[in-house]
C-alpha positions as CSV (number, residue, x, y, z in Angstrom):
1,M,-25.6,-43.9,-96.2
2,E,-22.9,-45.8,-98.0
3,T,-21.1,-48.7,-96.4
4,R,-17.8,-46.9,-96.3
5,H,-19.4,-44.1,-94.2
6,I,-20.8,-46.7,-91.8
7,V,-17.4,-48.2,-91.5
8,L,-15.9,-44.8,-90.8
9,V,-18.6,-44.1,-88.1
10,L,-17.9,-47.4,-86.4
11,V,-14.2,-46.7,-86.4
12,V,-14.7,-43.3,-84.9
13,L,-17.1,-44.8,-82.3
14,V,-14.7,-47.6,-81.3
15,T,-11.8,-45.2,-81.2
16,S,-13.8,-42.8,-79.0
17,V,-14.6,-45.6,-76.5
18,L,-10.9,-46.6,-76.4
19,L,-10.0,-43.0,-75.7
20,V,-12.5,-42.7,-72.9
21,R,-11.2,-46.0,-71.4
22,G,-7.7,-44.6,-71.7
23,V,-8.6,-41.4,-69.9
24,V,-10.3,-43.3,-67.1
25,G,-7.2,-45.5,-66.8
26,L,-5.0,-42.4,-66.6
27,L,-7.1,-40.9,-63.9
28,N,-6.9,-44.1,-61.9
29,G,-3.1,-44.3,-62.4
30,E,-3.2,-47.5,-64.5
31,I,-0.4,-46.8,-67.0
32,G,-0.7,-50.3,-68.5
33,T,-4.4,-49.7,-69.4
34,V,-3.5,-46.3,-71.0
35,A,-0.8,-47.8,-73.1
36,R,-2.9,-50.7,-74.2
37,Q,-5.9,-48.5,-75.1
38,A,-3.6,-46.1,-77.0
39,A,-2.0,-48.9,-79.0
40,I,-5.2,-50.6,-79.9
41,G,-6.9,-47.3,-80.6
42,L,-4.1,-46.3,-83.0
43,I,-4.2,-49.6,-84.8
44,V,-8.0,-49.6,-85.2
45,F,-8.1,-45.9,-86.2
46,T,-5.3,-46.3,-88.8
47,F,-6.9,-49.5,-90.3
48,G,-10.4,-48.0,-90.4
49,I,-9.3,-44.7,-92.0
50,T,-7.2,-46.6,-94.6
51,L,-10.0,-48.9,-95.4
52,A,-12.5,-46.1,-95.8
53,S,-10.2,-44.1,-98.0
54,R,-9.4,-47.0,-100.2
55,W,-12.9,-48.6,-100.2
56,D,-13.2,-48.6,-104.0
57,E,-9.9,-50.3,-104.5
58,V,-10.6,-53.0,-101.9
59,G,-14.0,-54.1,-102.8
């Protein structure tokens, strides 16, 4: 498995964990937690997908 695929798997895994935490926060009525998890998840997912797609250019 190439390194870029490992990075992509890690990004999807971290984003999934953040999604689960956001859903649990939503079910508990913790809007701040939901917003924080959504913001961080979006940043991590965007960065990871961009890094994986431009892997050859970066390094």
